[in-house]
C-alpha positions in Angstrom: -45.2 117.2 72.4 -48.1 119.6 72.7 -47.3 121.2 69.3 -47.5 117.7 67.7 -51.1 117.2 68.9 -52.6 120.0 66.7 -50.9 120.3 63.3 -53.1 123.3 62.4 -51.4 125.6 64.9 -51.2 128.8 62.9 -53.4 131.7 64.0 -55.1 131.9 60.6 -55.8 128.2 60.3 -58.7 126.3 61.7 -58.6 124.2 64.9 -59.7 120.6 65.2 -62.7 121.7 67.2 -63.9 124.0 64.4 -63.5 121.2 61.8 -65.4 118.7 64.1 -68.2 121.1 64.7 -68.5 121.9 61.0 -68.7 118.2 60.1 -71.2 117.4 62.8 -73.4 120.3 61.9 -73.0 122.1 65.3 -71.0 125.0 64.0 -72.3 128.5 64.1 -72.5 130.7 61.0 -69.1 132.3 61.7 -67.4 129.0 62.0 -69.1 127.7 58.9 -67.9 130.7 57.0 -64.3 130.3 58.4 -64.1 126.6 57.4 -65.5 127.2 53.9 -63.2 130.2 53.4 -60.3 128.0 54.6 -61.3 125.3 52.2 -61.2 127.7 49.3 -57.9 129.3 50.3 -56.0 126.1 51.2 -56.0 122.7 49.4 -54.7 121.2 52.7 -57.8 122.2 54.6 -60.0 121.1 51.7 -58.4 117.7 51.7 -58.7 117.5 55.5 -62.4 118.2 55.4 -63.0 115.7 52.7 -61.0 113.1 54.6 -62.8 113.7 57.8 -66.2 113.4 56.1 -65.2 109.8 55.1 -65.2 108.6 58.7 -68.5 107.2 59.9 -68.2 107.6 63.7 -66.6 110.0 66.1 -64.8 107.3 68.0 -63.1 106.0 64.8 -62.0 109.5 64.0 -60.6 110.1 67.5 -58.7 106.8 67.4 -57.3 107.6 64.0 -56.2 111.1 65.0 -54.5 109.7 68.1 -52.8 107.1 66.1 -51.5 109.6 63.6 -50.3 111.9 66.3 -48.5 109.0 68.0 -46.8 107.9 64.8 -45.8 111.4 63.9 -44.3 111.9 67.4 -42.3 108.6 67.0 -41.1 109.6 63.5 -40.0 113.0 64.7 -38.1 111.5 67.6 -36.3 109.0 65.3 -35.3 111.8 62.9 -34.0 113.8 65.9 -32.0 110.9 67.1 -30.5 110.2 63.7 -29.5 113.8 63.4 -27.8 113.7 66.8 -25.9 110.5 65.7 -24.7 112.2 62.5 -23.1 115.1 64.3 -19.4 115.1 64.7 -19.0 114.7 68.4 -15.3 115.6 68.8 -14.9 118.2 66.2 -11.8 119.6 67.9 -9.9 116.3 67.4 -10.8 116.4 63.8 -9.4 119.9 63.4 -6.3 119.0 65.2 -5.8 115.9 63.1 -6.2 117.9 59.8 -3.7 120.6 61.1 -1.1 117.9 62.0 -1.5 116.1 58.7 -1.1 119.4 56.8 1.9 120.3 58.9 3.6 117.0 58.2 2.9 117.3 54.4 4.4 120.9 54.3 7.5 119.8 56.3 7.9 116.7 54.0 7.6 119.0 50.9 10.2 121.4 52.3 12.7 118.6 53.2 12.3 117.0 49.7 12.8 120.4 48.1 16.0 121.1 50.1 17.4 117.6 49.3 16.8 118.1 45.6 18.5 121.5 45.7 21.5 120.0 47.5 21.7 117.2 44.9 21.6 119.8 42.1 24.4 121.8 43.7 26.6 118.7 44.1 26.1 117.4 40.6 26.5 120.7 38.8 29.9 120.7 37.1 31.5 123.8 35.7 31.9 123.4 31.9 35.4 124.6 30.9 35.5 127.1 28.1 37.4 124.9 25.6 35.0 121.9 25.9 33.8 122.5 22.4 37.1 122.7 20.6 37.5 122.4 16.9 38.5 118.8 17.0 35.4 117.6 18.8 31.8 117.5 17.6 28.8 118.4 19.7 27.0 115.3 20.8 24.0 114.4 18.6 20.6 113.9 20.1 18.6 111.0 18.7 14.9 111.1 19.2 
């Protein structure tokens, strides 16, 4: 939860204390330079400073920051819980079910194929050599 309290965690970024000192006018020249350089390099920091300047009192600012951190923590927890719900809990059973279904399908295919081959062998009739004698015509095919 500690990482949620300060969203400006990177080493190169500014801390909340630096921003507060800059806005209250208590920052030293190094801090002023760091904040202004950060504002030039990052639109996020520039927007943050502009937004913080809009607050009239320190207590409102602290309350607002605490509320944002609380809501952010709640949102992240909800996302994490939703992600956990979406996970397939018993993946092994799913894999086993797929394997069983595929095995049944393959066996059914082989059985049907064997039955068709047996039917073809039973119905195949040897055509005698004199079937097409001179007296008979070949059957006509009408389309």
